[in-house]
BALOBA-1460 file (C-alpha; in Angstrom, 3 decimals):
// residues 344
<rec num="1" residu="m" x="15.401" y="-49.374" z="-15.553"/>
<rec num="2" residu="s" x="18.913" y="-49.767" z="-16.956"/>
<rec num="3" residu="i" x="21.966" y="-49.234" z="-14.771"/>
<rec num="4" residu="e" x="23.148" y="-46.518" z="-17.157"/>
<rec num="5" residu="k" x="19.914" y="-44.489" z="-16.671"/>
<rec num="6" residu="k" x="20.122" y="-44.849" z="-12.889"/>
<rec num="7" residu="i" x="23.674" y="-43.519" z="-12.894"/>
<rec num="8" residu="r" x="22.764" y="-40.650" z="-15.233"/>
<rec num="9" residu="d" x="19.683" y="-39.666" z="-13.190"/>
<rec num="10" residu="s" x="21.659" y="-39.837" z="-9.952"/>
<rec num="11" residu="f" x="24.377" y="-37.627" z="-11.433"/>
<rec num="12" residu="l" x="21.856" y="-35.047" z="-12.764"/>
<rec num="13" residu="y" x="20.013" y="-34.994" z="-9.433"/>
<rec num="14" residu="r" x="23.254" y="-34.191" z="-7.588"/>
<rec num="15" residu="v" x="24.138" y="-31.461" z="-10.114"/>
<rec num="16" residu="k" x="20.716" y="-29.824" z="-9.717"/>
<rec num="17" residu="h" x="20.901" y="-30.191" z="-5.939"/>
<rec num="18" residu="y" x="24.251" y="-28.397" z="-5.718"/>
<rec num="19" residu="y" x="23.058" y="-25.764" z="-8.218"/>
<rec num="20" residu="e" x="20.076" y="-25.049" z="-5.964"/>
<rec num="21" residu="k" x="22.355" y="-24.571" z="-2.952"/>
<rec num="22" residu="i" x="24.776" y="-22.295" z="-4.829"/>
<rec num="23" residu="a" x="21.913" y="-20.238" z="-6.320"/>
<rec num="24" residu="e" x="20.264" y="-19.926" z="-2.908"/>
<rec num="25" residu="h" x="23.453" y="-18.590" z="-1.320"/>
<rec num="26" residu="y" x="24.107" y="-16.303" z="-4.300"/>
<rec num="27" residu="w" x="20.698" y="-14.622" z="-4.163"/>
<rec num="28" residu="h" x="20.889" y="-14.409" z="-0.376"/>
<rec num="29" residu="l" x="24.181" y="-12.511" z="-0.779"/>
<rec num="30" residu="v" x="22.691" y="-10.228" z="-3.450"/>
<rec num="31" residu="n" x="19.723" y="-9.518" z="-1.181"/>
<rec num="32" residu="m" x="22.028" y="-8.675" z="1.735"/>
<rec num="33" residu="i" x="24.033" y="-6.254" z="-0.434"/>
<rec num="34" residu="l" x="21.045" y="-4.472" z="-1.983"/>
<rec num="35" residu="t" x="18.644" y="-4.376" z="0.970"/>
<rec num="36" residu="s" x="18.805" y="-3.588" z="4.667"/>
<rec num="37" residu="d" x="16.557" y="-2.793" z="7.621"/>
<rec num="38" residu="k" x="16.964" y="0.798" z="8.763"/>
<rec num="39" residu="r" x="13.671" y="1.320" z="10.524"/>
<rec num="40" residu="d" x="13.599" y="3.691" z="13.485"/>
<rec num="41" residu="t" x="10.831" y="2.057" z="15.512"/>
<rec num="42" residu="r" x="10.791" y="4.513" z="18.404"/>
<rec num="43" residu="h" x="7.388" y="5.952" z="19.300"/>
<rec num="44" residu="k" x="6.897" y="9.242" z="17.447"/>
<rec num="45" residu="k" x="5.703" y="12.014" z="19.732"/>
<rec num="46" residu="i" x="4.925" y="14.694" z="17.156"/>
<rec num="47" residu="l" x="3.201" y="14.858" z="13.773"/>
<rec num="48" residu="f" x="4.545" y="17.686" z="11.636"/>
<rec num="49" residu="i" x="2.309" y="18.892" z="8.812"/>
<rec num="50" residu="y" x="4.486" y="19.916" z="5.862"/>
<rec num="51" residu="a" x="2.626" y="22.658" z="3.946"/>
<rec num="52" residu="p" x="4.655" y="24.242" z="1.119"/>
<rec num="53" residu="v" x="2.258" y="26.892" z="-0.211"/>
<rec num="54" residu="w" x="2.533" y="30.280" z="-1.894"/>
<rec num="55" residu="g" x="0.569" y="32.351" z="-4.390"/>
<rec num="56" residu="k" x="-3.061" y="33.351" z="-3.949"/>
<rec num="57" residu="w" x="-4.579" y="30.381" z="-5.812"/>
<rec num="58" residu="h" x="-2.616" y="27.802" z="-3.842"/>
<rec num="59" residu="i" x="-3.220" y="29.570" z="-0.532"/>
<rec num="60" residu="d" x="-6.966" y="29.797" z="-1.220"/>
<rec num="61" residu="t" x="-7.034" y="26.127" z="-2.268"/>
<rec num="62" residu="f" x="-5.174" y="25.059" z="0.866"/>
<rec num="63" residu="f" x="-7.651" y="26.802" z="3.157"/>
<rec num="64" residu="k" x="-10.723" y="25.735" z="1.175"/>
<rec num="65" residu="y" x="-9.833" y="22.075" z="0.660"/>
<rec num="66" residu="t" x="-6.603" y="20.773" z="2.176"/>
<rec num="67" residu="l" x="-6.843" y="22.162" z="5.703"/>
<rec num="68" residu="p" x="-10.581" y="21.341" z="6.135"/>
<rec num="69" residu="s" x="-9.884" y="17.797" z="4.953"/>
<rec num="70" residu="l" x="-7.171" y="17.495" z="7.613"/>
<rec num="71" residu="m" x="-9.563" y="18.852" z="10.251"/>
<rec num="72" residu="q" x="-12.144" y="16.100" z="9.729"/>
<rec num="73" residu="s" x="-12.845" y="14.163" z="12.920"/>
<rec num="74" residu="g" x="-10.914" y="11.068" z="11.811"/>
<rec num="75" residu="n" x="-7.811" y="12.959" z="10.788"/>
<rec num="76" residu="l" x="-5.851" y="15.468" z="12.908"/>
<rec num="77" residu="p" x="-8.367" y="15.645" z="15.810"/>
<rec num="78" residu="a" x="-8.167" y="11.859" z="16.211"/>
<rec num="79" residu="i" x="-4.367" y="11.961" z="16.239"/>
<rec num="80" residu="s" x="-4.053" y="14.892" z="18.646"/>
<rec num="81" residu="k" x="-5.099" y="12.615" z="21.518"/>
<rec num="82" residu="d" x="-1.759" y="10.806" z="21.242"/>
<rec num="83" residu="k" x="0.596" y="13.205" z="19.469"/>
<rec num="84" residu="k" x="1.408" y="16.864" z="19.385"/>
<rec num="85" residu="i" x="0.581" y="18.415" z="16.007"/>
<rec num="86" residu="v" x="2.584" y="21.241" z="14.465"/>
<rec num="87" residu="i" x="1.838" y="22.779" z="11.052"/>
<rec num="88" residu="n" x="4.958" y="24.004" z="9.262"/>
<rec num="89" residu="f" x="4.259" y="26.374" z="6.384"/>
<rec num="90" residu="y" x="6.929" y="27.052" z="3.763"/>
<rec num="91" residu="t" x="6.242" y="30.039" z="1.568"/>
<rec num="92" residu="k" x="7.548" y="33.137" z="-0.180"/>
<rec num="93" residu="d" x="8.238" y="36.292" z="1.771"/>
<rec num="94" residu="n" x="5.299" y="38.279" z="0.407"/>
<rec num="95" residu="d" x="2.774" y="35.592" z="1.432"/>
<rec num="96" residu="i" x="3.688" y="35.369" z="5.132"/>
<rec num="97" residu="f" x="1.092" y="37.906" z="6.272"/>
<rec num="98" residu="l" x="-1.729" y="36.335" z="4.213"/>
<rec num="99" residu="i" x="-1.101" y="32.837" z="5.578"/>
<rec num="100" residu="d" x="-0.832" y="34.099" z="9.142"/>
<rec num="101" residu="s" x="-4.060" y="36.093" z="8.778"/>
<rec num="102" residu="m" x="-5.986" y="33.147" z="7.356"/>
<rec num="103" residu="m" x="-4.745" y="30.823" z="10.102"/>
<rec num="104" residu="k" x="-6.049" y="33.275" z="12.673"/>
<rec num="105" residu="e" x="-9.404" y="33.470" z="10.858"/>
<rec num="106" residu="v" x="-9.924" y="29.698" z="10.979"/>
<rec num="107" residu="s" x="-9.029" y="29.664" z="14.677"/>
<rec num="108" residu="c" x="-6.634" y="26.751" z="14.305"/>
<rec num="109" residu="t" x="-5.894" y="25.186" z="17.681"/>
<rec num="110" residu="y" x="-2.613" y="23.597" z="16.570"/>
<rec num="111" residu="d" x="0.788" y="25.228" z="16.759"/>
<rec num="112" residu="y" x="2.075" y="26.519" z="13.447"/>
<rec num="113" residu="n" x="5.248" y="28.049" z="12.069"/>
<rec num="114" residu="i" x="5.731" y="30.024" z="8.868"/>
<rec num="115" residu="n" x="9.109" y="29.625" z="7.156"/>
<rec num="116" residu="s" x="9.909" y="31.861" z="4.191"/>
<rec num="117" residu="e" x="12.294" y="31.528" z="1.254"/>
<rec num="118" residu="s" x="14.649" y="34.223" z="2.604"/>
<rec num="119" residu="n" x="15.582" y="31.856" z="5.443"/>
<rec num="120" residu="f" x="17.214" y="29.470" z="2.953"/>
<rec num="121" residu="n" x="20.377" y="30.626" z="1.229"/>
<rec num="122" residu="d" x="21.494" y="27.465" z="-0.583"/>
<rec num="123" residu="d" x="21.033" y="28.234" z="-4.284"/>
<rec num="124" residu="t" x="22.610" y="24.948" z="-5.387"/>
<rec num="125" residu="r" x="19.207" y="23.282" z="-4.929"/>
<rec num="126" residu="g" x="15.643" y="24.198" z="-5.775"/>
<rec num="127" residu="m" x="13.556" y="25.976" z="-3.162"/>
<rec num="128" residu="m" x="11.235" y="22.982" z="-2.621"/>
<rec num="129" residu="v" x="14.185" y="20.691" z="-1.866"/>
<rec num="130" residu="n" x="15.553" y="23.167" z="0.670"/>
<rec num="131" residu="f" x="12.144" y="23.286" z="2.321"/>
<rec num="132" residu="l" x="11.926" y="19.487" z="2.409"/>
<rec num="133" residu="i" x="15.422" y="19.071" z="3.892"/>
<rec num="134" residu="h" x="14.521" y="21.558" z="6.614"/>
<rec num="135" residu="i" x="11.351" y="19.739" z="7.708"/>
<rec num="136" residu="l" x="13.031" y="16.328" z="7.506"/>
<rec num="137" residu="d" x="15.819" y="17.596" z="9.758"/>
<rec num="138" residu="i" x="13.248" y="18.843" z="12.287"/>
<rec num="139" residu="c" x="11.503" y="15.458" z="12.250"/>
<rec num="140" residu="v" x="14.737" y="13.566" z="12.887"/>
<rec num="141" residu="k" x="15.853" y="15.882" z="15.693"/>
<rec num="142" residu="e" x="12.447" y="15.909" z="17.423"/>
<rec num="143" residu="n" x="11.514" y="12.273" z="16.744"/>
<rec num="144" residu="g" x="8.474" y="13.125" z="14.650"/>
<rec num="145" residu="l" x="6.419" y="11.906" z="11.732"/>
<rec num="146" residu="m" x="5.638" y="14.154" z="8.786"/>
<rec num="147" residu="l" x="2.448" y="14.421" z="6.732"/>
<rec num="148" residu="l" x="2.542" y="15.935" z="3.260"/>
<rec num="149" residu="a" x="-0.043" y="18.712" z="2.923"/>
<rec num="150" residu="q" x="0.520" y="20.371" z="-0.419"/>
<rec num="151" residu="p" x="-2.249" y="22.866" z="-1.245"/>
<rec num="152" residu="d" x="-3.820" y="20.725" z="-3.983"/>
<rec num="153" residu="l" x="-4.550" y="17.660" z="-1.833"/>
<rec num="154" residu="i" x="-7.788" y="16.432" z="-0.265"/>
<rec num="155" residu="y" x="-7.672" y="13.619" z="2.311"/>
<rec num="156" residu="s" x="-10.745" y="11.528" z="2.981"/>
<rec num="157" residu="n" x="-11.926" y="11.243" z="6.568"/>
<rec num="158" residu="n" x="-9.944" y="8.726" z="8.694"/>
<rec num="159" residu="s" x="-7.139" y="8.528" z="6.113"/>
<rec num="160" residu="v" x="-4.613" y="10.454" z="8.206"/>
<rec num="161" residu="k" x="-5.386" y="8.526" z="11.389"/>
<rec num="162" residu="n" x="-5.052" y="5.230" z="9.514"/>
<rec num="163" residu="l" x="-1.713" y="6.238" z="8.001"/>
<rec num="164" residu="v" x="-0.318" y="7.256" z="11.383"/>
<rec num="165" residu="d" x="-1.654" y="4.131" z="13.107"/>
<rec num="166" residu="l" x="-0.134" y="1.867" z="10.453"/>
<rec num="167" residu="s" x="3.258" y="3.554" z="10.825"/>
<rec num="168" residu="n" x="3.328" y="3.631" z="14.632"/>
<rec num="169" residu="g" x="6.003" y="1.373" z="16.086"/>
<rec num="170" residu="k" x="7.235" y="0.296" z="12.651"/>
<rec num="171" residu="g" x="9.347" y="3.214" z="11.434"/>
<rec num="172" residu="v" x="7.862" y="3.066" z="7.948"/>
<rec num="173" residu="s" x="6.772" y="5.732" z="5.493"/>
<rec num="174" residu="i" x="3.499" y="5.089" z="3.697"/>
<rec num="175" residu="a" x="2.581" y="5.748" z="0.075"/>
<rec num="176" residu="v" x="-0.932" y="6.117" z="-1.296"/>
<rec num="177" residu="p" x="-1.780" y="5.867" z="-5.010"/>
<rec num="178" residu="h" x="-3.879" y="8.883" z="-5.933"/>
<rec num="179" residu="p" x="-5.798" y="10.223" z="-8.957"/>
<rec num="180" residu="r" x="-5.808" y="13.677" z="-10.482"/>
<rec num="181" residu="v" x="-9.219" y="15.331" z="-10.371"/>
<rec num="182" residu="s" x="-10.455" y="18.358" z="-12.277"/>
<rec num="183" residu="y" x="-10.344" y="21.510" z="-10.166"/>
<rec num="184" residu="e" x="-12.949" y="23.161" z="-12.400"/>
<rec num="185" residu="c" x="-15.305" y="20.240" z="-11.787"/>
<rec num="186" residu="i" x="-14.647" y="19.672" z="-8.118"/>
<rec num="187" residu="k" x="-15.031" y="23.320" z="-7.132"/>
<rec num="188" residu="e" x="-18.754" y="22.912" z="-7.876"/>
<rec num="189" residu="v" x="-18.974" y="20.218" z="-5.181"/>
<rec num="190" residu="d" x="-20.166" y="21.377" z="-1.768"/>
<rec num="191" residu="f" x="-16.965" y="20.460" z="0.076"/>
<rec num="192" residu="f" x="-16.804" y="21.318" z="3.779"/>
<rec num="193" residu="d" x="-19.210" y="24.270" z="3.230"/>
<rec num="194" residu="s" x="-22.242" y="23.014" z="5.109"/>
<rec num="195" residu="p" x="-22.953" y="20.877" z="8.180"/>
<rec num="196" residu="s" x="-24.045" y="18.004" z="5.957"/>
<rec num="197" residu="h" x="-20.733" y="17.987" z="4.066"/>
<rec num="198" residu="n" x="-18.214" y="18.604" z="6.832"/>
<rec num="199" residu="e" x="-16.776" y="15.120" z="6.436"/>
<rec num="200" residu="v" x="-16.072" y="13.094" z="3.316"/>
<rec num="201" residu="s" x="-15.580" y="9.337" z="3.554"/>
<rec num="202" residu="s" x="-13.192" y="7.465" z="1.302"/>
<rec num="203" residu="e" x="-16.114" y="5.991" z="-0.637"/>
<rec num="204" residu="s" x="-17.581" y="9.486" z="-1.151"/>
<rec num="205" residu="l" x="-14.255" y="10.917" z="-2.280"/>
<rec num="206" residu="v" x="-13.734" y="8.042" z="-4.735"/>
<rec num="207" residu="k" x="-17.207" y="8.678" z="-6.161"/>
<rec num="208" residu="i" x="-16.426" y="12.372" z="-6.573"/>
<rec num="209" residu="a" x="-13.061" y="11.582" z="-8.167"/>
<rec num="210" residu="l" x="-14.688" y="9.233" z="-10.678"/>
<rec num="211" residu="s" x="-17.185" y="11.917" z="-11.669"/>
<rec num="212" residu="c" x="-14.578" y="14.709" z="-11.833"/>
<rec num="213" residu="k" x="-11.711" y="13.053" z="-13.674"/>
<rec num="214" residu="h" x="-8.859" y="15.185" z="-14.910"/>
<rec num="215" residu="k" x="-7.816" y="14.316" z="-18.464"/>
<rec num="216" residu="a" x="-4.774" y="12.449" z="-17.098"/>
<rec num="217" residu="f" x="-7.089" y="10.256" z="-14.998"/>
<rec num="218" residu="e" x="-9.595" y="9.788" z="-17.807"/>
<rec num="219" residu="l" x="-6.945" y="8.652" z="-20.289"/>
<rec num="220" residu="s" x="-5.267" y="6.265" z="-17.838"/>
<rec num="221" residu="d" x="-7.894" y="3.641" z="-18.781"/>
<rec num="222" residu="e" x="-5.896" y="0.617" z="-19.941"/>
<rec num="223" residu="l" x="-8.816" y="-0.574" z="-22.093"/>
<rec num="224" residu="l" x="-8.339" y="2.383" z="-24.437"/>
<rec num="225" residu="d" x="-6.095" y="1.774" z="-27.437"/>
<rec num="226" residu="i" x="-4.732" y="5.318" z="-27.164"/>
<rec num="227" residu="n" x="-4.078" y="6.008" z="-23.503"/>
<rec num="228" residu="s" x="-1.675" y="7.646" z="-21.040"/>
<rec num="229" residu="t" x="-0.649" y="4.525" z="-19.118"/>
<rec num="230" residu="v" x="2.977" y="5.087" z="-20.176"/>
<rec num="231" residu="d" x="3.124" y="7.824" z="-17.542"/>
<rec num="232" residu="g" x="2.737" y="5.261" z="-14.781"/>
<rec num="233" residu="i" x="-0.958" y="4.932" z="-13.904"/>
<rec num="234" residu="s" x="-3.157" y="2.210" z="-15.353"/>
<rec num="235" residu="t" x="-6.825" y="2.024" z="-14.366"/>
<rec num="236" residu="h" x="-9.337" y="-0.732" z="-15.065"/>
<rec num="237" residu="k" x="-13.025" y="-0.341" z="-14.259"/>
<rec num="238" residu="i" x="-14.227" y="-3.504" z="-12.520"/>
<rec num="239" residu="d" x="-17.838" y="-2.374" z="-12.201"/>
<rec num="240" residu="e" x="-19.736" y="0.793" z="-11.326"/>
<rec num="241" residu="l" x="-18.398" y="0.771" z="-7.772"/>
<rec num="242" residu="h" x="-14.866" y="-0.613" z="-8.064"/>
<rec num="243" residu="m" x="-11.745" y="0.283" z="-9.999"/>
<rec num="244" residu="g" x="-8.497" y="-1.672" z="-10.148"/>
<rec num="245" residu="v" x="-5.398" y="0.506" z="-10.370"/>
<rec num="246" residu="v" x="-1.735" y="-0.170" z="-11.056"/>
<rec num="247" residu="h" x="0.124" y="2.940" z="-9.890"/>
<rec num="248" residu="n" x="3.837" y="2.787" z="-10.671"/>
<rec num="249" residu="l" x="4.603" y="6.000" z="-8.769"/>
<rec num="250" residu="p" x="2.548" y="6.047" z="-5.567"/>
<rec num="251" residu="s" x="3.306" y="9.189" z="-3.574"/>
<rec num="252" residu="v" x="4.568" y="8.975" z="-0.013"/>
<rec num="253" residu="y" x="2.219" y="10.983" z="2.194"/>
<rec num="254" residu="l" x="3.232" y="9.857" z="5.695"/>
<rec num="255" residu="f" x="6.988" y="10.117" z="6.363"/>
<rec num="256" residu="s" x="9.005" y="8.482" z="9.128"/>
<rec num="257" residu="p" x="12.345" y="10.188" z="8.390"/>
<rec num="258" residu="i" x="15.872" y="9.154" z="9.328"/>
<rec num="259" residu="k" x="19.221" y="10.827" z="8.611"/>
<rec num="260" residu="d" x="19.569" y="8.870" z="5.350"/>
<rec num="261" residu="d" x="16.615" y="10.811" z="3.908"/>
<rec num="262" residu="i" x="18.263" y="14.137" z="4.703"/>
<rec num="263" residu="s" x="21.515" y="12.991" z="3.100"/>
<rec num="264" residu="y" x="19.637" y="11.726" z="0.049"/>
<rec num="265" residu="f" x="17.914" y="15.027" z="-0.691"/>
<rec num="266" residu="k" x="21.007" y="17.093" z="0.096"/>
<rec num="267" residu="r" x="22.583" y="15.393" z="-2.925"/>
<rec num="268" residu="r" x="19.619" y="16.317" z="-5.175"/>
<rec num="269" residu="t" x="18.742" y="19.574" z="-6.901"/>
<rec num="270" residu="t" x="15.009" y="19.081" z="-7.538"/>
<rec num="271" residu="f" x="11.969" y="17.941" z="-5.550"/>
<rec num="272" residu="n" x="10.799" y="15.488" z="-8.236"/>
<rec num="273" residu="y" x="12.808" y="12.585" z="-6.829"/>
<rec num="274" residu="i" x="10.298" y="12.326" z="-3.996"/>
<rec num="275" residu="d" x="7.944" y="10.352" z="-6.280"/>
<rec num="276" residu="t" x="10.461" y="8.564" z="-8.480"/>
<rec num="277" residu="a" x="13.821" y="7.460" z="-7.084"/>
<rec num="278" residu="w" x="13.537" y="8.160" z="-3.344"/>
<rec num="279" residu="p" x="10.809" y="5.548" z="-2.604"/>
<rec num="280" residu="s" x="13.192" y="2.930" z="-4.045"/>
<rec num="281" residu="m" x="15.653" y="3.753" z="-1.266"/>
<rec num="282" residu="l" x="12.868" y="3.367" z="1.293"/>
<rec num="283" residu="f" x="11.996" y="0.009" z="-0.285"/>
<rec num="284" residu="r" x="15.606" y="-1.227" z="-0.142"/>
<rec num="285" residu="q" x="15.823" y="-0.157" z="3.510"/>
<rec num="286" residu="s" x="12.567" y="-1.943" z="4.455"/>
<rec num="287" residu="r" x="10.979" y="1.413" z="5.336"/>
<rec num="288" residu="l" x="8.142" y="1.586" z="2.799"/>
<rec num="289" residu="k" x="4.501" y="0.509" z="2.853"/>
<rec num="290" residu="v" x="1.936" y="1.061" z="0.096"/>
<rec num="291" residu="i" x="-1.801" y="1.335" z="0.758"/>
<rec num="292" residu="a" x="-3.665" y="-0.885" z="-1.719"/>
<rec num="293" residu="s" x="-7.243" y="-0.114" z="-0.654"/>
<rec num="294" residu="s" x="-8.996" y="3.253" z="-0.777"/>
<rec num="295" residu="k" x="-11.014" y="2.143" z="2.266"/>
<rec num="296" residu="i" x="-7.855" y="2.532" z="4.357"/>
<rec num="297" residu="a" x="-6.720" y="5.854" z="2.897"/>
<rec num="298" residu="f" x="-7.615" y="7.907" z="-0.152"/>
<rec num="299" residu="v" x="-6.168" y="11.182" z="-1.414"/>
<rec num="300" residu="v" x="-6.920" y="13.202" z="-4.549"/>
<rec num="301" residu="e" x="-4.795" y="15.828" z="-6.246"/>
<rec num="302" residu="l" x="-6.621" y="18.882" z="-7.584"/>
<rec num="303" residu="t" x="-5.397" y="19.891" z="-11.037"/>
<rec num="304" residu="k" x="-6.627" y="22.591" z="-13.384"/>
<rec num="305" residu="d" x="-7.930" y="21.236" z="-16.693"/>
<rec num="306" residu="a" x="-5.288" y="23.149" z="-18.651"/>
<rec num="307" residu="d" x="-2.412" y="21.775" z="-16.562"/>
<rec num="308" residu="k" x="-0.615" y="18.409" z="-16.572"/>
<rec num="309" residu="r" x="-1.829" y="17.381" z="-19.997"/>
<rec num="310" residu="p" x="-1.158" y="13.647" z="-20.334"/>
<rec num="311" residu="r" x="1.197" y="11.993" z="-22.801"/>
<rec num="312" residu="t" x="-0.648" y="9.450" z="-24.944"/>
<rec num="313" residu="l" x="0.541" y="6.706" z="-27.276"/>
<rec num="314" residu="p" x="-1.342" y="4.333" z="-29.605"/>
<rec num="315" residu="n" x="-1.420" y="0.530" z="-29.255"/>
<rec num="316" residu="m" x="-1.218" y="0.757" z="-25.469"/>
<rec num="317" residu="k" x="-4.287" y="-1.316" z="-24.628"/>
<rec num="318" residu="y" x="-3.681" y="-3.382" z="-21.446"/>
<rec num="319" residu="n" x="-0.372" y="-1.636" z="-20.761"/>
<rec num="320" residu="d" x="0.447" y="-1.130" z="-17.084"/>
<rec num="321" residu="q" x="4.178" y="-0.503" z="-17.393"/>
<rec num="322" residu="y" x="5.773" y="2.856" z="-16.625"/>
<rec num="323" residu="l" x="7.713" y="3.547" z="-19.811"/>
<rec num="324" residu="s" x="10.499" y="5.738" z="-18.503"/>
<rec num="325" residu="s" x="14.226" y="5.384" z="-17.940"/>
<rec num="326" residu="n" x="13.675" y="6.494" z="-14.331"/>
<rec num="327" residu="k" x="12.002" y="3.335" z="-13.011"/>
<rec num="328" residu="s" x="11.664" y="2.303" z="-9.396"/>
<rec num="329" residu="f" x="13.965" y="-0.338" z="-7.932"/>
<rec num="330" residu="c" x="12.668" y="-3.652" z="-9.301"/>
<rec num="331" residu="n" x="9.560" y="-1.618" z="-10.258"/>
<rec num="332" residu="y" x="8.158" y="-2.823" z="-6.911"/>
<rec num="333" residu="s" x="4.838" y="-0.937" z="-7.150"/>
<rec num="334" residu="n" x="3.920" y="-2.543" z="-10.482"/>
<rec num="335" residu="v" x="3.070" y="-5.796" z="-8.715"/>
<rec num="336" residu="i" x="0.313" y="-4.153" z="-6.623"/>
<rec num="337" residu="i" x="-3.267" y="-3.945" z="-7.879"/>
<rec num="338" residu="n" x="-4.896" y="-1.192" z="-5.874"/>
<rec num="339" residu="s" x="-8.631" y="-1.028" z="-5.237"/>
<rec num="340" residu="w" x="-10.574" y="2.254" z="-5.373"/>
<rec num="341" residu="d" x="-14.067" y="1.597" z="-4.023"/>
<rec num="342" residu="s" x="-17.096" y="3.881" z="-4.311"/>
<rec num="343" residu="f" x="-20.721" y="3.390" z="-3.282"/>
<rec num="344" residu="q" x="-24.100" y="3.599" z="-4.995"/>
């Protein structure tokens, strides 16, 4: 080896070495500026159930599907051994009596409160945001967790207990990727109406979801040339029992709120940020977890066939990118391949 090559290689090695050190310190500084750790790891004594529900269809759906799914043995009853449970309804004034009557009919053993729209006078924000700010404030003041219980959700058995257990002592909120299922199809299923169907495992709920796909779920198949993956959900059938899913907007279902969350939503006018921009703040503050396996937790969202018609585009085969200007920070959820597992 010539002396000239040795000198050149030595010089280039030193340049690359110093570049590595500078780049390492630069990205460490960027990481410190953009991210932090704001977890409140205190033991949470209360689980608040956040139930924004009004209108006869939503009230009926809540009491037929959502509440029974929460009352499965592995959900609220399993948690009540360690935490107090309080159900907080948020509704319109003319639905207070109906909700109260139906709660008495089901003989619910948990404390519940009914908050109505007339209690909130801030018209600079939407009603749902005012409701959310109110429950978040209660959680922070009383050191509680919050579970989302909108009237179109069904939790599989053990999902709620698993979410709470995985948040305990960590101060994290937990998101679960979910599918839309057809309400018209699923209402024919014998949910919670007989002793043999009082509890629905995650595998059972996945099987039902796969057989009762809403159009948005059906067209999220990334193997279709014309599909709806641009809206953020890309599904890929592995075999008859397993589906791989890239969900760019997984919804947070178990909240571990801090004051920053209250401040965040006080600056917003609509509720929609809860699925789009807000989880990015949780991610930057090291307060977010995402469930990647339906065996840990699985939730479905009931949707009427005529509602939420998906946006489709051609030449989208294999796409798993959320094509929107309102992307998550670093599009963190795009790197996760979720597994939805059924059974034969």
